[in-house]
All heavy atoms as TSV, in Angstrom:
chain	resi	resn	atom	element	x	y	z
A	1	MET	N	N	-11.248	-0.769	-21.025
A	1	MET	CA	C	-10.193	-1.079	-20.101
A	1	MET	C	C	-10.370	-2.528	-19.647
A	1	MET	O	O	-11.421	-2.923	-19.189
A	1	MET	CB	C	-10.265	-0.125	-18.899
A	1	MET	CG	C	-9.202	-0.388	-17.896
A	1	MET	SD	S	-9.244	0.625	-16.367
A	1	MET	CE	C	-9.739	2.208	-16.878
A	2	GLY	N	N	-9.326	-3.320	-19.757
A	2	GLY	CA	C	-9.373	-4.715	-19.352
A	2	GLY	C	C	-9.119	-4.882	-17.869
A	2	GLY	O	O	-8.878	-3.922	-17.146
A	3	PRO	N	N	-9.141	-6.115	-17.390
A	3	PRO	CA	C	-8.967	-6.354	-15.964
A	3	PRO	C	C	-7.568	-6.041	-15.437
A	3	PRO	O	O	-7.412	-5.672	-14.291
A	3	PRO	CB	C	-9.288	-7.838	-15.805
A	3	PRO	CG	C	-9.203	-8.424	-17.158
A	3	PRO	CD	C	-9.436	-7.310	-18.135
A	4	GLU	N	N	-6.541	-6.156	-16.263
A	4	GLU	CA	C	-5.192	-5.870	-15.779
A	4	GLU	C	C	-5.015	-4.410	-15.373
A	4	GLU	O	O	-4.561	-4.147	-14.275
A	4	GLU	CB	C	-4.158	-6.283	-16.821
A	4	GLU	CG	C	-4.016	-7.779	-16.921
A	4	GLU	CD	C	-2.980	-8.187	-17.931
A	4	GLU	OE1	O	-2.089	-7.383	-18.239
A	4	GLU	OE2	O	-3.080	-9.310	-18.409
A	5	PRO	N	N	-5.361	-3.445	-16.211
A	5	PRO	CA	C	-5.202	-2.056	-15.776
A	5	PRO	C	C	-6.029	-1.734	-14.535
A	5	PRO	O	O	-5.589	-0.995	-13.676
A	5	PRO	CB	C	-5.674	-1.236	-16.977
A	5	PRO	CG	C	-5.488	-2.129	-18.145
A	5	PRO	CD	C	-5.765	-3.515	-17.620
A	6	LEU	N	N	-7.223	-2.306	-14.422
A	6	LEU	CA	C	-8.057	-2.047	-13.260
A	6	LEU	C	C	-7.389	-2.567	-11.989
A	6	LEU	O	O	-7.339	-1.884	-10.974
A	6	LEU	CB	C	-9.434	-2.684	-13.443
A	6	LEU	CG	C	-10.431	-2.440	-12.313
A	6	LEU	CD1	C	-10.660	-0.942	-12.134
A	6	LEU	CD2	C	-11.731	-3.147	-12.607
A	7	ARG	N	N	-6.814	-3.773	-12.017
A	7	ARG	CA	C	-6.129	-4.324	-10.860
A	7	ARG	C	C	-4.892	-3.492	-10.521
A	7	ARG	O	O	-4.577	-3.295	-9.355
A	7	ARG	CB	C	-5.742	-5.781	-11.097
A	7	ARG	CG	C	-6.909	-6.734	-10.971
A	7	ARG	CD	C	-6.378	-8.158	-11.093
A	7	ARG	NE	N	-7.217	-9.169	-10.557
A	7	ARG	CZ	C	-7.430	-9.411	-9.274
A	7	ARG	NH1	N	-6.880	-8.660	-8.369
A	7	ARG	NH2	N	-8.208	-10.393	-8.881
A	8	HIS	N	N	-4.209	-3.020	-11.546
A	8	HIS	CA	C	-3.031	-2.170	-11.333
A	8	HIS	C	C	-3.432	-0.924	-10.544
A	8	HIS	O	O	-2.789	-0.560	-9.560
A	8	HIS	CB	C	-2.421	-1.799	-12.680
A	8	HIS	CG	C	-1.320	-0.796	-12.597
A	8	HIS	ND1	N	-0.028	-1.153	-12.344
A	8	HIS	CD2	C	-1.328	0.547	-12.728
A	8	HIS	CE1	C	0.724	-0.061	-12.323
A	8	HIS	NE2	N	-0.048	0.975	-12.562
A	9	HIS	N	N	-4.514	-0.294	-10.943
A	9	HIS	CA	C	-4.989	0.907	-10.261
A	9	HIS	C	C	-5.525	0.578	-8.866
A	9	HIS	O	O	-5.357	1.369	-7.937
A	9	HIS	CB	C	-6.051	1.626	-11.083
A	9	HIS	CG	C	-5.498	2.206	-12.348
A	9	HIS	ND1	N	-4.571	3.226	-12.352
A	9	HIS	CD2	C	-5.720	1.895	-13.641
A	9	HIS	CE1	C	-4.248	3.517	-13.600
A	9	HIS	NE2	N	-4.923	2.733	-14.392
A	10	THR	N	N	-6.146	-0.565	-8.723
A	10	THR	CA	C	-6.662	-0.980	-7.422
A	10	THR	C	C	-5.525	-1.096	-6.416
A	10	THR	O	O	-5.644	-0.659	-5.270
A	10	THR	CB	C	-7.418	-2.320	-7.536
A	10	THR	OG1	O	-8.481	-2.172	-8.461
A	10	THR	CG2	C	-7.951	-2.768	-6.200
A	11	GLY	N	N	-4.414	-1.672	-6.820
A	11	GLY	CA	C	-3.257	-1.787	-5.934
A	11	GLY	C	C	-2.732	-0.428	-5.510
A	11	GLY	O	O	-2.395	-0.222	-4.332
A	12	LYS	N	N	-2.695	0.507	-6.429
A	12	LYS	CA	C	-2.231	1.854	-6.091
A	12	LYS	C	C	-3.204	2.563	-5.150
A	12	LYS	O	O	-2.786	3.282	-4.249
A	12	LYS	CB	C	-1.993	2.679	-7.358
A	12	LYS	CG	C	-0.783	2.213	-8.136
A	12	LYS	CD	C	-0.333	3.193	-9.184
A	12	LYS	CE	C	-1.386	3.568	-10.156
A	12	LYS	NZ	N	-0.904	4.423	-11.239
A	13	VAL	N	N	-4.494	2.340	-5.339
A	13	VAL	CA	C	-5.486	2.957	-4.455
A	13	VAL	C	C	-5.303	2.428	-3.034
A	13	VAL	O	O	-5.301	3.200	-2.076
A	13	VAL	CB	C	-6.921	2.704	-4.966
A	13	VAL	CG1	C	-7.953	3.062	-3.919
A	13	VAL	CG2	C	-7.165	3.486	-6.249
A	14	HIS	N	N	-5.140	1.117	-2.887
A	14	HIS	CA	C	-4.898	0.542	-1.559
A	14	HIS	C	C	-3.628	1.136	-0.946
A	14	HIS	O	O	-3.601	1.465	0.241
A	14	HIS	CB	C	-4.759	-0.976	-1.635
A	14	HIS	CG	C	-6.049	-1.699	-1.777
A	14	HIS	ND1	N	-7.047	-1.657	-0.829
A	14	HIS	CD2	C	-6.513	-2.505	-2.766
A	14	HIS	CE1	C	-8.067	-2.400	-1.224
A	14	HIS	NE2	N	-7.764	-2.920	-2.409
A	15	LEU	N	N	-2.587	1.282	-1.742
A	15	LEU	CA	C	-1.327	1.821	-1.251
A	15	LEU	C	C	-1.481	3.268	-0.799
A	15	LEU	O	O	-1.038	3.646	0.284
A	15	LEU	CB	C	-0.251	1.712	-2.334
A	15	LEU	CG	C	1.137	2.206	-1.965
A	15	LEU	CD1	C	1.717	1.403	-0.816
A	15	LEU	CD2	C	2.046	2.140	-3.175
A	16	HIS	N	N	-2.118	4.085	-1.589
A	16	HIS	CA	C	-2.302	5.496	-1.233
A	16	HIS	C	C	-3.169	5.651	0.006
A	16	HIS	O	O	-2.880	6.474	0.880
A	16	HIS	CB	C	-2.906	6.262	-2.412
A	16	HIS	CG	C	-1.987	6.346	-3.580
A	16	HIS	ND1	N	-2.351	6.949	-4.758
A	16	HIS	CD2	C	-0.722	5.905	-3.777
A	16	HIS	CE1	C	-1.356	6.874	-5.615
A	16	HIS	NE2	N	-0.362	6.242	-5.033
A	17	LEU	N	N	-4.228	4.853	0.093
A	17	LEU	CA	C	-5.084	4.897	1.272
A	17	LEU	C	C	-4.304	4.454	2.512
A	17	LEU	O	O	-4.419	5.060	3.577
A	17	LEU	CB	C	-6.318	4.022	1.058
A	17	LEU	CG	C	-7.329	3.981	2.198
A	17	LEU	CD1	C	-7.807	5.378	2.572
A	17	LEU	CD2	C	-8.510	3.105	1.803
A	18	ALA	N	N	-3.496	3.424	2.373
A	18	ALA	CA	C	-2.683	2.953	3.499
A	18	ALA	C	C	-1.728	4.032	3.970
A	18	ALA	O	O	-1.570	4.256	5.177
A	18	ALA	CB	C	-1.909	1.701	3.088
A	19	HIS	N	N	-1.079	4.714	3.040
A	19	HIS	CA	C	-0.169	5.809	3.405
A	19	HIS	C	C	-0.917	6.892	4.180
A	19	HIS	O	O	-0.440	7.375	5.204
A	19	HIS	CB	C	0.458	6.436	2.163
A	19	HIS	CG	C	1.563	5.657	1.548
A	19	HIS	ND1	N	2.367	4.777	2.232
A	19	HIS	CD2	C	2.023	5.656	0.269
A	19	HIS	CE1	C	3.264	4.270	1.414
A	19	HIS	NE2	N	3.072	4.780	0.217
A	20	ALA	N	N	-2.084	7.272	3.680
A	20	ALA	CA	C	-2.855	8.327	4.343
A	20	ALA	C	C	-3.274	7.902	5.751
A	20	ALA	O	O	-3.143	8.673	6.705
A	20	ALA	CB	C	-4.073	8.685	3.501
A	21	LEU	N	N	-3.748	6.680	5.890
A	21	LEU	CA	C	-4.158	6.184	7.204
A	21	LEU	C	C	-2.976	6.117	8.167
A	21	LEU	O	O	-3.108	6.458	9.349
A	21	LEU	CB	C	-4.810	4.807	7.069
A	21	LEU	CG	C	-6.195	4.800	6.439
A	21	LEU	CD1	C	-6.590	3.388	6.036
A	21	LEU	CD2	C	-7.215	5.403	7.383
A	22	ALA	N	N	-1.829	5.694	7.668
A	22	ALA	CA	C	-0.635	5.625	8.517
A	22	ALA	C	C	-0.237	7.010	9.000
A	22	ALA	O	O	0.110	7.194	10.171
A	22	ALA	CB	C	0.515	4.966	7.755
A	23	ARG	N	N	-0.301	7.989	8.125
A	23	ARG	CA	C	0.054	9.355	8.506
A	23	ARG	C	C	-0.938	9.930	9.520
A	23	ARG	O	O	-0.579	10.777	10.329
A	23	ARG	CB	C	0.111	10.267	7.282
A	23	ARG	CG	C	1.149	9.859	6.255
A	23	ARG	CD	C	2.512	9.817	6.825
A	23	ARG	NE	N	3.183	11.089	6.593
A	23	ARG	CZ	C	4.358	11.370	7.090
A	23	ARG	NH1	N	4.996	10.522	7.825
A	23	ARG	NH2	N	4.901	12.529	6.853
A	24	LEU	N	N	-2.169	9.468	9.488
A	24	LEU	CA	C	-3.184	9.919	10.436
A	24	LEU	C	C	-3.111	9.157	11.759
A	24	LEU	O	O	-3.865	9.449	12.683
A	24	LEU	CB	C	-4.580	9.759	9.835
A	24	LEU	CG	C	-4.912	10.712	8.693
A	24	LEU	CD1	C	-6.227	10.308	8.039
A	24	LEU	CD2	C	-4.977	12.146	9.199
A	25	GLY	N	N	-2.233	8.157	11.829
A	25	GLY	CA	C	-2.072	7.386	13.055
A	25	GLY	C	C	-3.005	6.193	13.170
A	25	GLY	O	O	-3.064	5.551	14.209
A	26	GLU	N	N	-3.706	5.884	12.117
A	26	GLU	CA	C	-4.624	4.738	12.099
A	26	GLU	C	C	-3.854	3.505	11.638
A	26	GLU	O	O	-4.009	3.020	10.524
A	26	GLU	CB	C	-5.818	5.027	11.177
A	26	GLU	CG	C	-6.614	6.250	11.551
A	26	GLU	CD	C	-7.354	6.084	12.872
A	26	GLU	OE1	O	-7.620	4.945	13.292
A	26	GLU	OE2	O	-7.661	7.119	13.497
A	27	ARG	N	N	-3.011	2.988	12.510
A	27	ARG	CA	C	-2.082	1.925	12.127
A	27	ARG	C	C	-2.763	0.611	11.754
A	27	ARG	O	O	-2.347	-0.053	10.809
A	27	ARG	CB	C	-1.053	1.715	13.222
A	27	ARG	CG	C	-0.134	2.906	13.365
A	27	ARG	CD	C	1.032	2.593	14.283
A	27	ARG	NE	N	2.017	3.651	14.283
A	27	ARG	CZ	C	2.922	3.841	13.332
A	27	ARG	NH1	N	2.973	3.060	12.300
A	27	ARG	NH2	N	3.786	4.828	13.415
A	28	ALA	N	N	-3.796	0.195	12.491
A	28	ALA	CA	C	-4.465	-1.070	12.174
A	28	ALA	C	C	-5.126	-1.002	10.803
A	28	ALA	O	O	-5.030	-1.941	10.006
A	28	ALA	CB	C	-5.492	-1.413	13.245
A	29	GLU	N	N	-5.789	0.114	10.527
A	29	GLU	CA	C	-6.443	0.279	9.227
A	29	GLU	C	C	-5.414	0.375	8.108
A	29	GLU	O	O	-5.606	-0.159	7.023
A	29	GLU	CB	C	-7.343	1.514	9.226
A	29	GLU	CG	C	-8.569	1.369	10.105
A	29	GLU	CD	C	-8.305	1.685	11.578
A	29	GLU	OE1	O	-7.141	1.932	11.958
A	29	GLU	OE2	O	-9.272	1.667	12.353
A	30	ALA	N	N	-4.309	1.067	8.375
A	30	ALA	CA	C	-3.238	1.174	7.381
A	30	ALA	C	C	-2.668	-0.206	7.076
A	30	ALA	O	O	-2.436	-0.546	5.904
A	30	ALA	CB	C	-2.142	2.113	7.869
A	31	ALA	N	N	-2.435	-1.006	8.107
A	31	ALA	CA	C	-1.896	-2.354	7.905
A	31	ALA	C	C	-2.836	-3.184	7.031
A	31	ALA	O	O	-2.378	-3.916	6.142
A	31	ALA	CB	C	-1.667	-3.036	9.250
A	32	ALA	N	N	-4.139	-3.051	7.249
A	32	ALA	CA	C	-5.111	-3.790	6.433
A	32	ALA	C	C	-5.027	-3.364	4.971
A	32	ALA	O	O	-5.096	-4.199	4.062
A	32	ALA	CB	C	-6.525	-3.581	6.969
A	33	GLU	N	N	-4.858	-2.073	4.719
A	33	GLU	CA	C	-4.751	-1.591	3.336
A	33	GLU	C	C	-3.435	-2.024	2.686
A	33	GLU	O	O	-3.403	-2.360	1.508
A	33	GLU	CB	C	-4.911	-0.077	3.276
A	33	GLU	CG	C	-6.306	0.399	3.581
A	33	GLU	CD	C	-7.348	-0.124	2.600
A	33	GLU	OE1	O	-7.049	-0.315	1.410
A	33	GLU	OE2	O	-8.488	-0.345	3.040
A	34	TYR	N	N	-2.343	-2.000	3.458
A	34	TYR	CA	C	-1.072	-2.495	2.915
A	34	TYR	C	C	-1.197	-3.975	2.552
A	34	TYR	O	O	-0.722	-4.408	1.505
A	34	TYR	CB	C	0.073	-2.303	3.913
A	34	TYR	CG	C	0.580	-0.881	4.022
A	34	TYR	CD1	C	0.656	-0.235	5.251
A	34	TYR	CD2	C	1.007	-0.177	2.899
A	34	TYR	CE1	C	1.131	1.060	5.361
A	34	TYR	CE2	C	1.474	1.116	2.988
A	34	TYR	CZ	C	1.537	1.727	4.224
A	34	TYR	OH	O	2.005	3.008	4.318
A	35	ARG	N	N	-1.858	-4.751	3.418
A	35	ARG	CA	C	-2.053	-6.174	3.125
A	35	ARG	C	C	-2.907	-6.368	1.867
A	35	ARG	O	O	-2.669	-7.294	1.087
A	35	ARG	CB	C	-2.683	-6.881	4.319
A	35	ARG	CG	C	-1.719	-7.092	5.460
A	35	ARG	CD	C	-2.331	-7.914	6.596
A	35	ARG	NE	N	-1.416	-7.971	7.710
A	35	ARG	CZ	C	-1.496	-7.217	8.799
A	35	ARG	NH1	N	-2.479	-6.347	8.937
A	35	ARG	NH2	N	-0.612	-7.336	9.768
A	36	ALA	N	N	-3.907	-5.508	1.687
A	36	ALA	CA	C	-4.745	-5.598	0.482
A	36	ALA	C	C	-3.918	-5.332	-0.771
A	36	ALA	O	O	-4.076	-6.017	-1.784
A	36	ALA	CB	C	-5.902	-4.610	0.570
A	37	ALA	N	N	-3.008	-4.368	-0.703
A	37	ALA	CA	C	-2.131	-4.099	-1.855
A	37	ALA	C	C	-1.197	-5.279	-2.096
A	37	ALA	O	O	-0.947	-5.660	-3.244
A	37	ALA	CB	C	-1.326	-2.823	-1.620
A	38	LEU	N	N	-0.700	-5.881	-1.021
A	38	LEU	CA	C	0.198	-7.034	-1.162
A	38	LEU	C	C	-0.525	-8.258	-1.713
A	38	LEU	O	O	0.086	-9.095	-2.389
A	38	LEU	CB	C	0.842	-7.368	0.187
A	38	LEU	CG	C	1.863	-6.354	0.678
A	38	LEU	CD1	C	2.270	-6.664	2.108
A	38	LEU	CD2	C	3.072	-6.312	-0.230
A	39	ALA	N	N	-1.810	-8.365	-1.457
A	39	ALA	CA	C	-2.580	-9.500	-1.961
A	39	ALA	C	C	-2.675	-9.485	-3.482
A	39	ALA	O	O	-2.918	-10.519	-4.098
A	39	ALA	CB	C	-3.977	-9.491	-1.354
A	40	LEU	N	N	-2.453	-8.344	-4.082
A	40	LEU	CA	C	-2.501	-8.206	-5.546
A	40	LEU	C	C	-1.124	-8.375	-6.170
A	40	LEU	O	O	-0.868	-7.883	-7.268
A	40	LEU	CB	C	-3.076	-6.839	-5.924
A	40	LEU	CG	C	-4.499	-6.568	-5.448
A	40	LEU	CD1	C	-4.853	-5.107	-5.659
A	40	LEU	CD2	C	-5.483	-7.470	-6.166
A	41	GLU	N	N	-0.240	-9.067	-5.495
A	41	GLU	CA	C	1.178	-9.162	-5.862
A	41	GLU	C	C	1.440	-9.367	-7.348
A	41	GLU	O	O	2.242	-8.672	-7.938
A	41	GLU	CB	C	1.829	-10.306	-5.082
A	41	GLU	CG	C	3.288	-10.494	-5.393
A	41	GLU	CD	C	3.904	-11.604	-4.582
A	41	GLU	OE1	O	3.223	-12.235	-3.772
A	41	GLU	OE2	O	5.098	-11.839	-4.778
A	42	GLY	N	N	0.780	-10.300	-7.965
A	42	GLY	CA	C	1.037	-10.576	-9.369
A	42	GLY	C	C	0.440	-9.558	-10.322
A	42	GLY	O	O	0.752	-9.570	-11.512
A	43	ASP	N	N	-0.401	-8.686	-9.811
A	43	ASP	CA	C	-1.130	-7.758	-10.673
A	43	ASP	C	C	-0.692	-6.304	-10.539
A	43	ASP	O	O	-1.263	-5.435	-11.175
A	43	ASP	CB	C	-2.634	-7.840	-10.372
A	43	ASP	CG	C	-3.185	-9.218	-10.682
A	43	ASP	OD1	O	-2.864	-9.755	-11.750
A	43	ASP	OD2	O	-3.913	-9.756	-9.833
A	44	VAL	N	N	0.267	-6.034	-9.675
A	44	VAL	CA	C	0.743	-4.663	-9.505
A	44	VAL	C	C	2.240	-4.613	-9.781
A	44	VAL	O	O	2.934	-5.614	-9.640
A	44	VAL	CB	C	0.451	-4.115	-8.083
A	44	VAL	CG1	C	-1.040	-4.016	-7.841
A	44	VAL	CG2	C	1.103	-4.949	-7.020
A	45	PRO	N	N	2.748	-3.456	-10.186
A	45	PRO	CA	C	4.175	-3.327	-10.444
A	45	PRO	C	C	5.011	-3.600	-9.187
A	45	PRO	O	O	4.527	-3.454	-8.055
A	45	PRO	CB	C	4.345	-1.877	-10.893
A	45	PRO	CG	C	2.995	-1.410	-11.269
A	45	PRO	CD	C	2.026	-2.216	-10.475
A	46	ALA	N	N	6.239	-3.954	-9.383
A	46	ALA	CA	C	7.134	-4.280	-8.273
A	46	ALA	C	C	7.306	-3.112	-7.310
A	46	ALA	O	O	7.414	-3.325	-6.098
A	46	ALA	CB	C	8.491	-4.723	-8.816
A	47	ASP	N	N	7.312	-1.873	-7.820
A	47	ASP	CA	C	7.499	-0.735	-6.915
A	47	ASP	C	C	6.310	-0.553	-5.980
A	47	ASP	O	O	6.471	-0.196	-4.818
A	47	ASP	CB	C	7.824	0.551	-7.659
A	47	ASP	CG	C	6.783	0.960	-8.681
A	47	ASP	OD1	O	5.967	0.119	-9.086
A	47	ASP	OD2	O	6.801	2.139	-9.088
A	48	VAL	N	N	5.102	-0.826	-6.457
A	48	VAL	CA	C	3.915	-0.747	-5.600
A	48	VAL	C	C	4.011	-1.829	-4.528
A	48	VAL	O	O	3.797	-1.569	-3.343
A	48	VAL	CB	C	2.616	-0.907	-6.422
A	48	VAL	CG1	C	1.401	-1.058	-5.513
A	48	VAL	CG2	C	2.432	0.267	-7.360
A	49	HIS	N	N	4.360	-3.035	-4.934
A	49	HIS	CA	C	4.475	-4.148	-3.996
A	49	HIS	C	C	5.574	-3.874	-2.969
A	49	HIS	O	O	5.374	-4.083	-1.764
A	49	HIS	CB	C	4.757	-5.445	-4.759
A	49	HIS	CG	C	4.659	-6.652	-3.913
A	49	HIS	ND1	N	5.752	-7.278	-3.383
A	49	HIS	CD2	C	3.581	-7.343	-3.484
A	49	HIS	CE1	C	5.368	-8.300	-2.657
A	49	HIS	NE2	N	4.051	-8.371	-2.708
A	50	GLY	N	N	6.707	-3.376	-3.413
A	50	GLY	CA	C	7.812	-3.074	-2.499
A	50	GLY	C	C	7.465	-1.986	-1.507
A	50	GLY	O	O	7.805	-2.078	-0.320
A	51	GLU	N	N	6.775	-0.968	-1.971
A	51	GLU	CA	C	6.395	0.120	-1.084
A	51	GLU	C	C	5.349	-0.343	-0.077
A	51	GLU	O	O	5.385	0.043	1.099
A	51	GLU	CB	C	5.865	1.301	-1.900
A	51	GLU	CG	C	5.749	2.556	-1.100
A	51	GLU	CD	C	5.513	3.784	-1.949
A	51	GLU	OE1	O	5.818	3.767	-3.160
A	51	GLU	OE2	O	5.017	4.767	-1.387
A	52	ALA	N	N	4.439	-1.214	-0.497
A	52	ALA	CA	C	3.445	-1.755	0.429
A	52	ALA	C	C	4.113	-2.629	1.482
A	52	ALA	O	O	3.765	-2.568	2.663
A	52	ALA	CB	C	2.387	-2.556	-0.340
A	53	ARG	N	N	5.096	-3.424	1.070
A	53	ARG	CA	C	5.816	-4.272	2.020
A	53	ARG	C	C	6.553	-3.426	3.056
A	53	ARG	O	O	6.504	-3.695	4.256
A	53	ARG	CB	C	6.803	-5.169	1.274
A	53	ARG	CG	C	7.423	-6.233	2.153
A	53	ARG	CD	C	8.373	-7.181	1.419
A	53	ARG	NE	N	8.061	-7.439	0.031
A	53	ARG	CZ	C	8.783	-6.996	-1.006
A	53	ARG	NH1	N	9.863	-6.261	-0.804
A	53	ARG	NH2	N	8.447	-7.286	-2.234
A	54	ALA	N	N	7.211	-2.369	2.607
A	54	ALA	CA	C	7.940	-1.486	3.518
A	54	ALA	C	C	6.977	-0.745	4.449
A	54	ALA	O	O	7.254	-0.590	5.644
A	54	ALA	CB	C	8.775	-0.485	2.720
A	55	GLY	N	N	5.863	-0.298	3.922
A	55	GLY	CA	C	4.877	0.403	4.741
A	55	GLY	C	C	4.274	-0.499	5.796
A	55	GLY	O	O	4.109	-0.102	6.951
A	56	LEU	N	N	3.966	-1.732	5.416
A	56	LEU	CA	C	3.403	-2.676	6.368
A	56	LEU	C	C	4.400	-2.965	7.486
A	56	LEU	O	O	4.033	-2.999	8.666
A	56	LEU	CB	C	2.994	-3.975	5.673
A	56	LEU	CG	C	2.419	-5.061	6.572
A	56	LEU	CD1	C	1.157	-4.565	7.276
A	56	LEU	CD2	C	2.133	-6.317	5.764
A	57	ALA	N	N	5.656	-3.147	7.133
A	57	ALA	CA	C	6.680	-3.390	8.155
A	57	ALA	C	C	6.764	-2.218	9.125
A	57	ALA	O	O	6.850	-2.414	10.339
A	57	ALA	CB	C	8.032	-3.640	7.498
A	58	ALA	N	N	6.703	-1.013	8.612
A	58	ALA	CA	C	6.800	0.167	9.474
A	58	ALA	C	C	5.630	0.255	10.447
A	58	ALA	O	O	5.832	0.450	11.642
A	58	ALA	CB	C	6.878	1.440	8.634
A	59	VAL	N	N	4.411	0.084	9.951
A	59	VAL	CA	C	3.261	0.249	10.845
A	59	VAL	C	C	3.128	-0.904	11.832
A	59	VAL	O	O	2.666	-0.704	12.948
A	59	VAL	CB	C	1.926	0.479	10.087
A	59	VAL	CG1	C	1.981	1.744	9.263
A	59	VAL	CG2	C	1.516	-0.702	9.256
A	60	THR	N	N	3.534	-2.107	11.461
A	60	THR	CA	C	3.406	-3.231	12.383
A	60	THR	C	C	4.534	-3.265	13.411
A	60	THR	O	O	4.362	-3.833	14.477
A	60	THR	CB	C	3.341	-4.578	11.638
A	60	THR	OG1	O	4.488	-4.725	10.819
A	60	THR	CG2	C	2.079	-4.671	10.803
A	61	GLU	N	N	5.661	-2.652	13.095
A	61	GLU	CA	C	6.783	-2.626	14.029
A	61	GLU	C	C	6.808	-1.365	14.876
A	61	GLU	O	O	7.723	-1.161	15.662
A	61	GLU	CB	C	8.101	-2.763	13.262
A	61	GLU	CG	C	8.251	-4.113	12.584
A	61	GLU	CD	C	9.435	-4.167	11.630
A	61	GLU	OE1	O	10.204	-3.180	11.554
A	61	GLU	OE2	O	9.575	-5.197	10.953
A	62	GLY	N	N	5.819	-0.493	14.687
A	62	GLY	CA	C	5.728	0.720	15.491
A	62	GLY	C	C	6.677	1.825	15.072
A	62	GLY	O	O	6.867	2.788	15.796
A	63	ARG	N	N	7.262	1.701	13.905
A	63	ARG	CA	C	8.127	2.772	13.396
A	63	ARG	C	C	7.268	3.892	12.833
A	63	ARG	O	O	6.083	3.704	12.589
A	63	ARG	CB	C	9.060	2.224	12.309
A	63	ARG	CG	C	10.105	1.272	12.877
A	63	ARG	CD	C	11.085	0.835	11.830
A	63	ARG	NE	N	10.486	-0.258	11.052
A	63	ARG	CZ	C	10.612	-0.399	9.737
A	63	ARG	NH1	N	11.288	0.475	9.025
A	63	ARG	NH2	N	10.059	-1.413	9.121
A	64	PRO	N	N	7.871	5.060	12.605
A	64	PRO	CA	C	7.099	6.166	12.023
A	64	PRO	C	C	6.492	5.772	10.674
A	64	PRO	O	O	7.030	4.921	9.964
A	64	PRO	CB	C	8.140	7.269	11.837
A	64	PRO	CG	C	9.236	6.932	12.779
A	64	PRO	CD	C	9.245	5.429	12.891
A	65	ALA	N	N	5.388	6.394	10.372
A	65	ALA	CA	C	4.725	6.130	9.095
A	65	ALA	C	C	5.679	6.441	7.951
A	65	ALA	O	O	6.462	7.379	8.020
A	65	ALA	CB	C	3.474	6.992	8.978
A	66	PRO	N	N	5.635	5.631	6.905
A	66	PRO	CA	C	6.536	5.860	5.773
A	66	PRO	C	C	6.244	7.182	5.075
A	66	PRO	O	O	5.113	7.667	5.109
A	66	PRO	CB	C	6.264	4.678	4.851
A	66	PRO	CG	C	4.915	4.181	5.232
A	66	PRO	CD	C	4.741	4.513	6.685
A	67	ALA	N	N	7.261	7.722	4.459
A	67	ALA	CA	C	7.090	8.953	3.683
A	67	ALA	C	C	6.179	8.680	2.500
A	67	ALA	O	O	6.193	7.578	1.930
A	67	ALA	CB	C	8.441	9.451	3.195
A	68	LEU	N	N	5.389	9.651	2.139
A	68	LEU	CA	C	4.503	9.501	0.980
A	68	LEU	C	C	5.312	9.599	-0.293
A	68	LEU	O	O	5.963	10.604	-0.545
A	68	LEU	CB	C	3.429	10.585	1.003
A	68	LEU	CG	C	2.503	10.559	2.210
A	68	LEU	CD1	C	1.583	11.761	2.168
A	68	LEU	CD2	C	1.703	9.287	2.256
A	69	ARG	N	N	5.293	8.546	-1.078
A	69	ARG	CA	C	6.037	8.544	-2.333
A	69	ARG	C	C	5.107	8.553	-3.525
A	69	ARG	O	O	5.440	9.075	-4.567
A	69	ARG	CB	C	6.932	7.304	-2.388
A	69	ARG	CG	C	8.295	7.619	-2.921
A	69	ARG	CD	C	9.136	6.390	-3.007
A	69	ARG	NE	N	8.661	5.587	-4.117
A	69	ARG	CZ	C	8.968	4.335	-4.311
A	69	ARG	NH1	N	9.716	3.702	-3.497
A	69	ARG	NH2	N	8.495	3.680	-5.344
A	70	PHE	N	N	3.953	7.959	-3.376
A	70	PHE	CA	C	2.951	7.874	-4.415
A	70	PHE	C	C	3.516	7.434	-5.770
A	70	PHE	O	O	3.754	8.237	-6.660
A	70	PHE	CB	C	2.167	9.181	-4.579
A	70	PHE	CG	C	1.313	9.482	-3.406
A	70	PHE	CD1	C	1.477	10.641	-2.686
A	70	PHE	CD2	C	0.341	8.581	-2.987
A	70	PHE	CE1	C	0.691	10.911	-1.592
A	70	PHE	CE2	C	-0.454	8.845	-1.885
A	70	PHE	CZ	C	-0.279	10.022	-1.193
A	71	VAL	N	N	3.733	6.143	-5.876
A	71	VAL	CA	C	4.236	5.570	-7.108
A	71	VAL	C	C	3.256	5.815	-8.237
A	71	VAL	O	O	2.076	6.003	-8.015
A	71	VAL	CB	C	4.480	4.045	-6.945
A	71	VAL	CG1	C	5.566	3.797	-5.926
A	71	VAL	CG2	C	3.212	3.320	-6.564
A	72	ARG	N	N	3.760	5.804	-9.447
A	72	ARG	CA	C	2.899	6.020	-10.618
A	72	ARG	C	C	2.427	4.729	-11.188
A	72	ARG	O	O	2.964	3.754	-11.198
A	72	ARG	CB	C	3.654	6.788	-11.680
A	72	ARG	CG	C	3.905	8.183	-11.255
A	72	ARG	CD	C	4.604	8.898	-12.361
A	72	ARG	NE	N	4.785	10.268	-11.946
A	72	ARG	CZ	C	4.722	11.259	-12.773
A	72	ARG	NH1	N	4.514	11.071	-14.014
A	72	ARG	NH2	N	4.881	12.468	-12.333
């Protein structure tokens, strides 16, 4: 496995962890994980990046945690 697939999976792991933390009410930790997924912008699919951006906006603006979508 080369570095590209590993980074792709890393972005999804950050996204899934962020979703779980947001649902548990750990907003600061969730925001950090969403930011980590966004930092991999060029290495993750657009849907992962878009979902991380939407999740970060929700937790930082005090809106309810985003629904779990779990992109593939």
